[in-house]
Backbone of each chain as ProteinMPNN parsed JSONL, in Angstrom:
{"seq_chain_A": "MKKIVLLCAAGMSTSLLVTKMQKAADDEGVACDINAYPVAQAKEVGADADIVLLGPQVRFNLAKIKEQCPNCPVEAIDMAAYGMMDGAKVMKRVKEVLGI", "coords_chain_A": {"N_chain_A": [[-23.803, -22.001, 35.958], [-22.147, -21.244, 33.058], [-18.959, -20.103, 32.059], [-18.064, -18.338, 29.328], [-15.473, -17.439, 27.211], [-14.521, -15.163, 24.774], [-12.032, -14.47, 22.383], [-10.36, -11.943, 20.53], [-8.4, -9.828, 18.319], [-8.653, -7.169, 19.41], [-10.82, -7.413, 20.968], [-13.0, -6.355, 19.865], [-14.586, -6.965, 17.423], [-15.51, -9.459, 18.239], [-17.089, -8.768, 20.367], [-19.524, -8.074, 19.368], [-20.46, -10.497, 18.538], [-20.829, -11.675, 20.962], [-23.212, -10.564, 21.934], [-25.035, -11.715, 20.141], [-24.667, -14.423, 20.714], [-25.376, -14.525, 23.375], [-28.06, -13.984, 23.2], [-28.959, -16.234, 21.821], [-28.366, -18.181, 23.743], [-30.026, -17.392, 25.834], [-32.501, -17.76, 24.627], [-32.523, -20.499, 24.456], [-32.476, -21.199, 27.025], [-30.062, -21.619, 28.357], [-27.842, -21.173, 30.948], [-25.401, -18.836, 30.978], [-22.34, -16.944, 31.054], [-21.095, -14.68, 28.985], [-18.274, -13.218, 27.526], [-16.145, -10.837, 25.761], [-12.705, -10.438, 25.033], [-9.463, -8.852, 24.503], [-6.824, -10.716, 22.924], [-4.48, -10.592, 24.31], [-5.111, -10.697, 26.96], [-5.562, -13.294, 27.587], [-4.486, -15.268, 29.446], [-5.199, -14.322, 31.961], [-8.066, -13.949, 31.847], [-8.808, -16.442, 31.085], [-8.385, -18.136, 33.137], [-10.467, -18.949, 34.935], [-12.364, -19.815, 33.15], [-14.893, -21.735, 31.366], [-14.789, -22.408, 28.76], [-12.738, -21.37, 26.028], [-12.824, -19.328, 23.221], [-11.51, -18.578, 20.001], [-11.302, -15.823, 17.732], [-11.263, -15.696, 14.094], [-9.126, -14.104, 13.23], [-7.164, -14.32, 15.148], [-6.515, -16.896, 15.251], [-4.119, -18.145, 14.699], [-2.797, -18.098, 17.047], [-3.529, -20.248, 18.514], [-2.116, -22.551, 19.633], [-0.465, -21.334, 21.538], [-2.332, -20.099, 23.235], [-3.623, -22.315, 24.207], [-1.67, -23.308, 25.854], [-1.609, -21.275, 27.714], [-4.1, -21.418, 28.855], [-4.675, -23.982, 30.361], [-6.66, -25.365, 31.659], [-9.152, -25.591, 30.457], [-11.243, -26.284, 27.525], [-9.956, -25.033, 24.431], [-10.669, -23.46, 21.468], [-10.847, -22.565, 17.898], [-13.199, -20.306, 16.465], [-15.685, -21.276, 14.146], [-15.216, -20.258, 10.825], [-17.231, -19.583, 8.936], [-19.521, -19.349, 10.548], [-18.745, -17.234, 12.108], [-18.44, -15.178, 10.224], [-21.069, -14.837, 9.47], [-22.142, -13.895, 11.734], [-23.399, -15.755, 13.342], [-24.709, -16.445, 16.088], [-26.176, -18.501, 17.268], [-25.206, -20.828, 16.071], [-22.558, -20.898, 16.939], [-23.01, -21.121, 19.637], [-24.189, -23.612, 19.706], [-22.054, -25.267, 19.126], [-20.496, -24.771, 21.399], [-22.106, -25.954, 23.332], [-21.931, -28.613, 22.531], [-19.204, -29.156, 22.959], [-18.976, -28.717, 25.711], [-20.766, -30.489, 26.631], [-23.468, -29.941, 27.347]], "CA_chain_A": [[-23.444, -20.867, 35.089], [-20.915, -21.51, 32.321], [-18.253, -18.891, 31.674], [-17.533, -18.456, 27.966], [-14.571, -16.332, 26.896], [-14.188, -15.003, 23.353], [-10.84, -13.638, 22.213], [-9.916, -11.527, 19.195], [-7.262, -8.929, 18.421], [-8.901, -6.076, 20.338], [-12.072, -7.673, 21.683], [-14.007, -5.479, 19.27], [-15.562, -7.661, 16.585], [-16.144, -10.556, 18.977], [-18.066, -8.268, 21.33], [-20.821, -8.123, 18.691], [-20.877, -11.892, 18.54], [-21.275, -11.945, 22.334], [-24.63, -10.198, 21.998], [-25.798, -12.723, 19.39], [-24.588, -15.705, 21.425], [-26.149, -14.4, 24.621], [-29.469, -14.082, 22.82], [-29.204, -17.649, 21.512], [-28.331, -18.909, 25.01], [-31.242, -17.03, 26.572], [-33.624, -18.404, 23.941], [-32.5, -21.935, 24.726], [-32.494, -21.397, 28.469], [-28.749, -22.044, 28.861], [-27.291, -20.123, 31.802], [-23.97, -18.624, 30.777], [-21.778, -15.61, 31.146], [-20.244, -14.605, 27.793], [-17.562, -11.94, 27.403], [-15.086, -10.751, 24.757], [-11.496, -9.759, 25.505], [-8.322, -8.945, 23.575], [-6.083, -11.964, 23.092], [-3.39, -10.352, 25.26], [-5.594, -10.973, 28.314], [-5.966, -14.701, 27.608], [-4.091, -15.997, 30.649], [-5.95, -13.772, 33.079], [-9.51, -14.204, 31.753], [-9.06, -17.85, 30.818], [-8.085, -18.904, 34.341], [-11.655, -19.604, 35.503], [-13.357, -19.988, 32.084], [-15.271, -23.109, 31.034], [-14.32, -22.616, 27.375], [-12.16, -20.179, 25.409], [-12.986, -19.383, 21.77], [-10.707, -17.576, 19.306], [-11.767, -15.279, 16.46], [-10.421, -16.165, 12.989], [-7.918, -13.291, 13.057], [-6.132, -14.676, 16.133], [-6.47, -18.356, 15.262], [-2.725, -18.61, 14.661], [-2.308, -18.135, 18.429], [-4.202, -21.362, 19.196], [-1.215, -23.371, 20.453], [-0.009, -20.511, 22.657], [-3.449, -19.892, 24.164], [-3.867, -23.604, 24.871], [-0.677, -23.37, 26.935], [-1.953, -20.278, 28.736], [-5.364, -21.809, 29.481], [-4.61, -25.445, 30.344], [-7.753, -25.996, 32.412], [-10.434, -25.654, 29.751], [-11.074, -26.416, 26.078], [-9.682, -23.814, 23.665], [-10.731, -23.726, 20.028], [-11.141, -21.435, 17.015], [-14.596, -20.209, 16.032], [-15.905, -21.604, 12.735], [-15.134, -19.03, 10.033], [-18.525, -19.269, 8.318], [-20.42, -18.9, 11.61], [-18.263, -15.912, 12.525], [-18.748, -14.234, 9.149], [-22.515, -14.597, 9.408], [-22.55, -13.506, 13.088], [-24.382, -16.775, 13.708], [-24.537, -16.738, 17.511], [-26.801, -19.789, 17.6], [-24.327, -21.912, 15.624], [-21.396, -20.932, 17.836], [-23.545, -21.612, 20.913], [-24.425, -25.052, 19.533], [-20.724, -25.883, 19.228], [-20.105, -24.677, 22.806], [-22.881, -26.964, 24.071], [-21.358, -29.915, 22.169], [-17.898, -29.325, 23.623], [-19.145, -28.761, 27.159], [-21.704, -31.558, 26.959], [-24.659, -29.435, 28.061]], "C_chain_A": [[-22.109, -21.125, 34.393], [-20.265, -20.188, 31.908], [-17.58, -19.096, 30.309], [-16.703, -17.224, 27.632], [-14.271, -16.311, 25.39], [-12.971, -14.089, 23.242], [-10.665, -13.23, 20.758], [-8.834, -10.486, 19.394], [-7.487, -7.844, 19.48], [-10.159, -6.301, 21.17], [-13.214, -6.874, 21.09], [-15.051, -6.24, 18.454], [-16.253, -8.784, 17.343], [-17.203, -10.046, 19.952], [-19.467, -8.228, 20.707], [-21.373, -9.545, 18.67], [-21.398, -12.299, 19.925], [-22.777, -11.707, 22.45], [-25.493, -11.267, 21.334], [-25.806, -14.068, 20.122], [-25.426, -15.678, 22.695], [-27.637, -14.556, 24.327], [-29.847, -15.543, 22.55], [-29.273, -18.465, 22.795], [-29.603, -18.647, 25.816], [-32.459, -17.732, 25.972], [-33.705, -19.89, 24.281], [-32.493, -22.243, 26.22], [-31.189, -21.934, 29.032], [-28.168, -20.893, 29.683], [-25.8, -19.974, 31.537], [-23.6, -17.149, 30.781], [-20.764, -15.504, 30.004], [-19.59, -13.235, 27.71], [-16.463, -12.001, 26.358], [-13.915, -9.954, 25.314], [-10.434, -9.768, 24.405], [-7.478, -10.166, 23.921], [-4.944, -11.821, 24.107], [-3.806, -10.681, 26.695], [-5.92, -12.444, 28.543], [-5.707, -15.402, 28.946], [-4.983, -15.61, 31.836], [-7.432, -14.16, 33.004], [-9.831, -15.678, 31.528], [-8.922, -18.716, 32.064], [-9.306, -19.631, 34.905], [-12.759, -19.792, 34.454], [-13.692, -21.464, 31.89], [-14.85, -23.445, 29.612], [-13.786, -21.283, 26.838], [-12.259, -20.337, 23.892], [-12.199, -18.255, 21.103], [-11.359, -17.121, 18.007], [-10.808, -15.711, 15.366], [-9.108, -15.403, 12.869], [-6.83, -13.591, 14.08], [-5.97, -16.193, 16.238], [-5.05, -18.898, 15.306], [-2.107, -18.705, 16.049], [-2.791, -19.371, 19.193], [-3.284, -22.158, 20.138], [-0.764, -22.62, 21.709], [-1.11, -20.347, 23.704], [-3.782, -21.186, 24.902], [-2.901, -23.773, 26.05], [-1.062, -22.444, 28.08], [-3.236, -20.63, 29.479], [-5.462, -23.334, 29.508], [-5.827, -26.136, 30.969], [-9.085, -26.087, 31.689], [-10.207, -25.83, 28.259], [-10.848, -25.053, 25.409], [-9.828, -24.171, 22.197], [-11.093, -22.487, 19.222], [-12.616, -21.478, 16.613], [-14.67, -20.524, 14.537], [-16.007, -20.316, 11.918], [-16.482, -18.618, 9.438], [-19.508, -18.726, 9.362], [-20.045, -17.485, 12.054], [-18.662, -14.859, 11.492], [-20.224, -13.91, 9.043], [-23.059, -14.106, 10.758], [-23.614, -14.466, 13.617], [-24.157, -17.229, 15.158], [-25.068, -18.109, 17.89], [-25.874, -20.952, 17.232], [-23.104, -22.048, 16.54], [-21.816, -21.506, 19.189], [-23.751, -23.13, 20.865], [-23.115, -25.812, 19.715], [-20.251, -25.902, 20.695], [-20.816, -25.772, 23.616], [-22.35, -28.364, 23.787], [-20.074, -30.185, 22.966], [-18.065, -29.505, 25.127], [-20.102, -29.867, 27.599], [-22.907, -31.093, 27.761], [-25.853, -29.329, 27.104]], "O_chain_A": [[-21.068, -21.215, 35.045], [-20.948, -19.267, 31.46], [-16.664, -19.905, 30.159], [-17.179, -16.096, 27.758], [-13.827, -17.305, 24.816], [-12.888, -13.065, 23.919], [-10.8, -14.056, 19.855], [-8.387, -10.273, 20.521], [-6.634, -7.619, 20.339], [-10.518, -5.456, 21.99], [-14.267, -6.722, 21.71], [-16.245, -6.176, 18.745], [-17.437, -9.044, 17.129], [-18.11, -10.789, 20.328], [-20.47, -8.333, 21.412], [-22.58, -9.765, 18.769], [-22.282, -13.146, 20.047], [-23.514, -12.533, 22.988], [-26.526, -11.676, 21.864], [-26.821, -14.764, 20.147], [-26.091, -16.652, 23.048], [-28.376, -15.173, 25.094], [-30.894, -16.024, 22.981], [-30.129, -19.339, 22.932], [-30.181, -19.562, 26.402], [-33.327, -18.229, 26.69], [-34.789, -20.465, 24.382], [-32.503, -23.405, 26.625], [-31.185, -22.62, 30.055], [-28.018, -19.778, 29.183], [-25.021, -20.879, 31.837], [-24.42, -16.261, 30.548], [-19.712, -16.143, 30.035], [-20.265, -12.211, 27.812], [-15.91, -13.067, 26.088], [-14.099, -8.934, 25.978], [-10.491, -10.587, 23.487], [-7.429, -10.592, 25.075], [-4.499, -12.809, 24.692], [-2.952, -10.917, 27.55], [-6.49, -12.803, 29.573], [-6.596, -16.045, 29.504], [-5.446, -16.46, 32.596], [-7.994, -14.646, 33.986], [-10.959, -16.12, 31.745], [-9.295, -19.889, 32.055], [-9.207, -20.79, 35.308], [-13.935, -19.914, 34.799], [-12.886, -22.338, 32.207], [-14.587, -24.603, 29.286], [-14.312, -20.216, 27.152], [-11.833, -21.352, 23.34], [-12.214, -17.117, 21.574], [-11.907, -17.937, 17.265], [-9.663, -16.057, 15.653], [-8.094, -15.968, 12.46], [-5.688, -13.165, 13.906], [-5.371, -16.704, 17.184], [-4.795, -19.962, 15.87], [-1.046, -19.302, 16.228], [-2.497, -19.524, 20.378], [-3.632, -22.405, 21.292], [-0.69, -23.192, 22.796], [-0.857, -20.442, 24.905], [-4.171, -21.164, 26.07], [-3.264, -24.307, 27.098], [-0.874, -22.768, 29.252], [-3.438, -20.188, 30.61], [-6.247, -23.915, 28.759], [-6.001, -27.346, 30.825], [-10.052, -26.606, 32.245], [-9.112, -25.562, 27.765], [-11.469, -24.056, 25.777], [-9.172, -25.099, 21.725], [-11.575, -21.493, 19.765], [-13.197, -22.55, 16.445], [-13.82, -20.089, 13.761], [-16.766, -19.407, 12.254], [-16.829, -17.437, 9.439], [-20.235, -17.768, 9.1], [-20.91, -16.656, 12.337], [-19.158, -13.787, 11.84], [-20.595, -12.831, 8.58], [-24.265, -13.922, 10.919], [-24.589, -14.057, 14.248], [-23.511, -18.244, 15.417], [-24.487, -18.8, 18.727], [-25.764, -21.93, 17.972], [-22.674, -23.153, 16.87], [-21.078, -22.274, 19.806], [-23.52, -23.835, 21.847], [-23.068, -26.856, 20.366], [-19.691, -26.889, 21.171], [-20.211, -26.425, 24.466], [-22.315, -29.21, 24.681], [-19.879, -31.251, 23.549], [-17.392, -30.331, 25.744], [-20.233, -30.148, 28.791], [-23.322, -31.742, 28.721], [-26.941, -28.925, 27.516]]}, "seq_chain_B": "MMEGLELISFQIISAVGTARSMYIEAIQLAKAGDFEGAEKLLEEGQQVFLEGHHAHAGLIQKEAAGEKCEFALLLMHAEDQLMSAEAFSILSQEFIDVYKKMKGNM", "coords_chain_B": {"N_chain_B": [[-30.752, -1.584, 6.981], [-28.424, -0.981, 8.428], [-28.021, -3.412, 9.637], [-27.32, -4.921, 7.404], [-24.862, -3.769, 6.625], [-23.359, -4.296, 8.86], [-23.22, -7.022, 8.721], [-21.802, -7.435, 6.32], [-19.399, -6.278, 7.076], [-18.6, -8.105, 9.001], [-18.293, -10.37, 7.432], [-16.079, -9.609, 5.95], [-14.128, -9.263, 8.003], [-14.036, -11.846, 9.051], [-13.184, -13.412, 6.845], [-10.719, -12.174, 5.896], [-9.373, -12.175, 8.265], [-9.093, -14.881, 8.844], [-7.451, -15.526, 6.692], [-5.2, -14.023, 7.346], [-4.352, -15.317, 9.662], [-3.669, -17.746, 8.485], [-1.488, -16.975, 6.876], [0.388, -16.3, 8.825], [0.645, -18.733, 10.132], [1.751, -20.117, 8.042], [4.304, -18.999, 7.868], [5.288, -19.931, 10.279], [5.325, -22.667, 9.776], [7.231, -22.786, 7.723], [9.423, -21.98, 9.156], [9.763, -24.188, 10.717], [10.625, -25.878, 8.826], [8.882, -27.103, 7.069], [8.222, -26.637, 4.058], [6.535, -27.269, 1.957], [4.034, -27.525, 3.183], [3.823, -24.906, 4.06], [3.653, -23.404, 1.664], [1.257, -24.388, 0.727], [-0.579, -23.522, 2.647], [-0.308, -20.818, 2.253], [-1.376, -20.498, -0.279], [-4.026, -21.318, 0.22], [-4.698, -19.312, 1.98], [-4.705, -17.095, 0.249], [-6.962, -17.635, -1.287], [-9.052, -17.469, 0.611], [-8.699, -14.865, 1.406], [-9.524, -13.515, -0.862], [-12.308, -13.806, -0.784], [-13.001, -12.017, 1.243], [-12.063, -9.706, 0.061], [-13.792, -9.472, -2.143], [-16.254, -8.98, -0.874], [-15.71, -6.502, 0.209], [-15.12, -5.022, -2.084], [-17.602, -4.986, -3.259], [-19.0, -3.16, -1.681], [-17.647, -0.79, -2.288], [-18.193, -0.541, -5.006], [-20.931, -0.143, -4.882], [-21.02, 2.336, -3.633], [-19.778, 3.877, -5.545], [-21.743, 3.796, -7.402], [-23.495, 5.553, -6.431], [-24.866, 4.885, -4.165], [-24.674, 5.702, -1.094], [-22.407, 4.739, 1.437], [-22.849, 4.195, 4.837], [-20.963, 5.525, 7.557], [-19.191, 3.434, 9.797], [-17.707, 2.291, 12.768], [-17.118, -0.367, 12.9], [-16.875, -1.154, 10.233], [-14.624, 0.258, 9.539], [-12.814, -1.043, 11.117], [-12.881, -3.511, 9.886], [-11.728, -2.873, 7.415], [-9.24, -2.211, 8.3], [-8.32, -4.674, 9.206], [-8.242, -5.954, 6.768], [-6.218, -4.581, 5.386], [-4.055, -5.244, 7.016], [-3.959, -8.0, 6.669], [-3.333, -8.1, 3.976], [-0.754, -7.038, 3.948], [0.543, -9.013, 5.411], [0.317, -11.096, 3.657], [2.121, -10.478, 1.598], [4.499, -10.297, 3.078], [4.705, -12.86, 4.234], [5.296, -14.523, 2.093], [7.816, -13.568, 1.455], [9.195, -14.17, 3.833], [9.087, -16.96, 3.818], [10.646, -17.496, 1.593], [13.102, -16.567, 2.55], [13.575, -18.337, 4.685], [13.834, -20.654, 3.208], [16.183, -20.127, 1.795], [17.966, -19.943, 3.927], [17.961, -22.527, 4.837], [19.096, -23.829, 2.703], [21.694, -22.906, 2.859], [22.693, -23.935, 5.148]], "CA_chain_B": [[-29.511, -1.218, 6.277], [-27.311, -1.148, 9.369], [-27.841, -4.851, 9.794], [-26.615, -5.383, 6.207], [-23.478, -3.29, 6.667], [-22.731, -5.027, 9.955], [-22.988, -8.374, 8.227], [-20.709, -7.372, 5.339], [-18.172, -6.025, 7.847], [-18.214, -9.361, 9.641], [-17.802, -11.273, 6.386], [-14.711, -9.163, 5.642], [-13.261, -9.566, 9.152], [-13.908, -13.292, 9.176], [-12.389, -13.945, 5.735], [-9.326, -11.695, 5.879], [-8.792, -12.58, 9.546], [-8.678, -16.275, 8.652], [-6.31, -15.488, 5.776], [-4.058, -13.492, 8.096], [-3.896, -16.41, 10.514], [-3.004, -18.739, 7.63], [-0.186, -16.451, 6.465], [1.302, -16.393, 9.965], [0.908, -20.159, 10.324], [2.639, -20.525, 6.954], [5.653, -18.597, 8.272], [5.703, -20.841, 11.352], [5.645, -23.96, 9.151], [8.505, -22.628, 7.016], [10.444, -21.917, 10.204], [9.969, -25.566, 11.164], [11.196, -26.641, 7.712], [7.837, -27.694, 6.221], [7.977, -25.644, 2.994], [5.379, -27.688, 1.174], [2.876, -27.132, 3.986], [3.779, -23.442, 4.096], [3.161, -22.932, 0.358], [-0.143, -24.801, 0.624], [-1.337, -22.606, 3.497], [-0.251, -19.505, 1.61], [-2.34, -20.582, -1.383], [-5.362, -21.336, 0.853], [-4.894, -17.966, 2.517], [-5.058, -16.188, -0.864], [-8.344, -17.924, -1.674], [-9.944, -16.936, 1.644], [-8.565, -13.409, 1.367], [-10.33, -13.037, -1.989], [-13.702, -13.701, -0.328], [-13.11, -10.747, 1.959], [-11.852, -8.639, -0.915], [-15.012, -9.334, -2.949], [-17.271, -8.346, -0.034], [-15.325, -5.107, 0.335], [-15.243, -4.396, -3.406], [-19.043, -4.789, -3.474], [-19.374, -1.906, -0.999], [-17.058, 0.322, -3.036], [-18.955, -0.412, -6.252], [-22.227, 0.447, -4.535], [-20.824, 3.755, -3.357], [-19.489, 4.499, -6.84], [-23.007, 3.864, -8.133], [-24.319, 6.584, -5.81], [-25.51, 4.408, -2.94], [-23.683, 6.073, -0.09], [-22.205, 3.794, 2.527], [-22.788, 4.915, 6.098], [-19.732, 5.24, 8.306], [-19.317, 2.643, 11.023], [-16.41, 1.908, 13.323], [-16.911, -1.782, 12.586], [-16.396, -1.243, 8.845], [-13.251, 0.758, 9.573], [-12.056, -2.142, 11.712], [-12.798, -4.538, 8.843], [-10.741, -2.406, 6.428], [-7.953, -2.29, 8.986], [-7.941, -6.089, 9.168], [-7.961, -6.253, 5.365], [-4.887, -4.05, 5.075], [-3.071, -6.015, 7.763], [-3.853, -9.306, 6.016], [-2.645, -7.905, 2.691], [0.664, -6.882, 4.25], [1.06, -10.323, 5.814], [0.38, -11.934, 2.464], [3.387, -10.169, 0.931], [5.627, -10.61, 3.95], [4.841, -14.295, 4.489], [6.004, -15.087, 0.93], [9.232, -13.186, 1.614], [9.749, -14.93, 4.956], [9.252, -18.357, 3.399], [11.829, -17.505, 0.72], [14.3, -16.409, 3.384], [13.789, -19.608, 5.396], [14.317, -21.617, 2.214], [17.588, -19.776, 1.549], [18.73, -20.284, 5.125], [18.07, -23.978, 4.901], [20.04, -24.209, 1.653], [23.05, -22.505, 3.222], [23.169, -24.551, 6.38]], "C_chain_B": [[-28.306, -1.452, 7.179], [-26.98, -2.617, 9.548], [-27.009, -5.394, 8.636], [-25.149, -5.005, 6.243], [-22.687, -4.032, 7.74], [-22.326, -6.423, 9.471], [-21.821, -8.411, 7.243], [-19.38, -7.15, 6.063], [-17.675, -7.32, 8.472], [-17.69, -10.362, 8.63], [-16.359, -10.925, 6.032], [-13.761, -9.577, 6.761], [-12.991, -11.062, 9.239], [-12.982, -13.86, 8.094], [-10.935, -13.488, 5.817], [-8.614, -12.059, 7.184], [-8.286, -14.017, 9.472], [-7.437, -16.327, 7.764], [-5.054, -15.05, 6.525], [-3.478, -14.574, 9.006], [-3.139, -17.445, 9.692], [-1.616, -18.274, 7.204], [0.825, -16.617, 7.599], [1.652, -17.856, 10.245], [1.865, -20.684, 9.247], [4.09, -20.181, 7.291], [6.178, -19.572, 9.334], [6.081, -22.221, 10.796], [7.0, -23.897, 8.45], [9.656, -22.62, 8.015], [10.79, -23.325, 10.677], [10.478, -26.46, 10.029], [10.176, -27.284, 6.783], [7.43, -26.696, 5.122], [6.769, -25.989, 2.14], [4.095, -27.256, 1.886], [2.7, -25.622, 3.995], [3.194, -22.893, 2.8], [1.672, -23.236, 0.204], [-1.025, -23.838, 1.437], [-1.421, -21.215, 2.874], [-1.308, -19.425, 0.499], [-3.778, -20.554, -0.839], [-5.703, -19.949, 1.384], [-5.334, -16.989, 1.432], [-6.518, -16.378, -1.268], [-9.326, -17.294, -0.684], [-9.913, -15.406, 1.633], [-9.462, -12.815, 0.281], [-11.803, -12.88, -1.608], [-13.94, -12.368, 0.366], [-12.983, -9.567, 1.016], [-13.125, -8.4, -1.736], [-16.113, -8.628, -2.157], [-17.0, -6.839, 0.059], [-15.515, -4.365, -0.988], [-16.716, -4.109, -3.72], [-19.517, -3.474, -2.876], [-18.878, -0.701, -1.798], [-17.826, 0.553, -4.337], [-20.307, 0.239, -6.004], [-22.083, 1.954, -4.337], [-20.565, 4.509, -4.66], [-20.772, 4.674, -7.653], [-23.978, 4.846, -7.475], [-25.034, 6.158, -4.539], [-24.538, 4.591, -1.779], [-23.633, 5.078, 1.073], [-22.055, 4.569, 3.836], [-21.515, 4.549, 6.869], [-20.035, 4.404, 9.547], [-17.927, 2.238, 11.474], [-16.082, 0.463, 12.958], [-16.367, -1.97, 11.166], [-14.938, -0.787, 8.768], [-12.327, -0.336, 10.115], [-11.85, -3.254, 10.669], [-11.741, -4.157, 7.806], [-9.331, -2.485, 7.006], [-7.424, -3.727, 8.941], [-7.531, -6.49, 7.754], [-6.561, -5.795, 4.976], [-3.803, -4.871, 5.749], [-2.858, -7.369, 7.093], [-3.078, -9.185, 4.712], [-1.131, -7.783, 2.908], [1.281, -8.233, 4.619], [1.19, -11.265, 4.632], [1.726, -11.742, 1.766], [4.567, -10.632, 1.783], [5.812, -12.104, 4.169], [5.581, -14.965, 3.334], [7.509, -14.799, 1.042], [9.902, -14.009, 2.706], [10.034, -16.371, 4.553], [10.484, -18.478, 2.499], [13.114, -17.41, 1.532], [14.605, -17.707, 4.135], [14.327, -20.679, 4.449], [15.808, -21.39, 1.964], [18.469, -20.21, 2.712], [18.978, -21.775, 5.19], [19.113, -24.462, 3.878], [21.48, -23.937, 2.037], [23.6, -23.232, 4.428], [23.381, -26.046, 6.253]], "O_chain_B": [[-27.304, -2.036, 6.765], [-25.815, -3.011, 9.603], [-26.112, -6.213, 8.835], [-24.285, -5.824, 5.927], [-21.512, -4.354, 7.559], [-21.242, -6.921, 9.776], [-20.963, -9.291, 7.311], [-18.365, -7.751, 5.713], [-16.476, -7.599, 8.475], [-16.759, -11.115, 8.917], [-15.522, -11.807, 5.838], [-12.714, -10.171, 6.504], [-11.86, -11.489, 9.47], [-12.11, -14.68, 8.381], [-10.022, -14.313, 5.81], [-7.395, -12.232, 7.203], [-7.204, -14.336, 9.964], [-6.494, -17.069, 8.039], [-3.982, -15.632, 6.358], [-2.26, -14.726, 9.105], [-2.108, -17.962, 10.123], [-0.675, -19.067, 7.17], [1.966, -17.019, 7.373], [2.798, -18.182, 10.554], [2.678, -21.572, 9.501], [4.997, -20.973, 7.033], [7.337, -19.985, 9.302], [7.021, -22.859, 11.27], [7.813, -24.815, 8.558], [10.723, -23.178, 7.757], [11.941, -23.625, 10.994], [10.732, -27.646, 10.234], [10.553, -27.941, 5.813], [6.421, -26.003, 5.246], [6.064, -25.102, 1.658], [3.189, -26.694, 1.27], [1.579, -25.116, 3.945], [2.334, -22.013, 2.832], [0.922, -22.448, -0.373], [-2.078, -23.4, 0.971], [-2.443, -20.534, 2.951], [-2.023, -18.433, 0.361], [-4.636, -19.853, -1.375], [-6.832, -19.475, 1.259], [-6.216, -16.159, 1.652], [-7.224, -15.411, -1.555], [-10.306, -16.665, -1.084], [-10.933, -14.742, 1.82], [-10.074, -11.763, 0.466], [-12.468, -11.943, -2.05], [-14.934, -11.684, 0.119], [-13.688, -8.566, 1.144], [-13.491, -7.253, -1.993], [-16.823, -7.779, -2.696], [-17.917, -6.019, -0.001], [-16.002, -3.235, -1.017], [-17.035, -3.112, -4.366], [-20.325, -2.762, -3.471], [-19.597, 0.285, -1.963], [-18.08, 1.694, -4.725], [-20.774, 1.059, -6.795], [-22.906, 2.74, -4.806], [-21.057, 5.619, -4.862], [-20.877, 5.577, -8.483], [-25.13, 4.967, -7.892], [-25.724, 6.958, -3.906], [-23.69, 3.737, -1.521], [-24.656, 4.647, 1.604], [-21.237, 5.484, 3.934], [-21.058, 3.407, 6.832], [-21.015, 4.647, 10.252], [-17.075, 1.885, 10.658], [-14.922, 0.114, 12.737], [-15.516, -2.825, 10.923], [-14.129, -1.36, 8.038], [-11.21, -0.522, 9.633], [-10.778, -3.854, 10.588], [-10.957, -5.0, 7.37], [-8.366, -2.782, 6.302], [-6.245, -3.964, 8.676], [-6.595, -7.266, 7.564], [-5.814, -6.524, 4.323], [-2.767, -5.163, 5.152], [-1.726, -7.834, 6.961], [-2.27, -10.051, 4.377], [-0.335, -8.346, 2.156], [2.392, -8.557, 4.198], [2.068, -12.128, 4.607], [2.388, -12.711, 1.392], [5.5, -11.267, 1.292], [6.943, -12.577, 4.278], [6.393, -15.864, 3.551], [8.349, -15.656, 0.766], [11.024, -14.487, 2.54], [11.075, -16.934, 4.894], [11.263, -19.423, 2.616], [14.096, -18.092, 1.237], [15.76, -18.126, 4.211], [15.16, -21.502, 4.83], [16.593, -22.337, 1.926], [19.554, -20.761, 2.527], [20.065, -22.228, 5.55], [19.898, -25.371, 4.149], [22.388, -24.644, 1.601], [24.795, -23.173, 4.715], [23.782, -26.697, 7.217]]}, "name": "protein", "num_of_chains": 2, "seq": "MKKIVLLCAAGMSTSLLVTKMQKAADDEGVACDINAYPVAQAKEVGADADIVLLGPQVRFNLAKIKEQCPNCPVEAIDMAAYGMMDGAKVMKRVKEVLGIMMEGLELISFQIISAVGTARSMYIEAIQLAKAGDFEGAEKLLEEGQQVFLEGHHAHAGLIQKEAAGEKCEFALLLMHAEDQLMSAEAFSILSQEFIDVYKKMKGNM"}
């Protein structure tokens, strides 16, 4: 079970993407636990995550979040995929990074 | 219809959110003394911001044409992000100018 953490300003817009990503993961038979949180909780929720993804509006925090979550990959979500709520595309990227 | 509005809201959030990040990164570059990089990011930010602005303007034009837009918290959030990005656009230019001045005086 892979733990995927999405971060944005308030955890609001990314929570919709969670639903889309979960559906894509279920369709492909990938077991994962996906949740959205506000960026302020990064250190706490990133501690046992397999990957941390940032929404475009908090991308400028990338370096700081990498410091707060040193044990897993941290990267920004592709802007086009985010704008189209393309859960499958974001999921594809996660699988590439995690090698699953 | 809801699906369409949700999508437009996300297009706005994604575009202006990216722009907002670029404006803040531009300030950070100026702080580090890279003014050329800062100006470039600022310019890129304006381009991305416009994408979000066009998506939003499309909704307003539709409403003006009598096609009422349904209220959604997500759209309100998108407009909130748009306003925040717009403010950062103005402030980042000011910040870069101040950093330039500081560098000249030191």
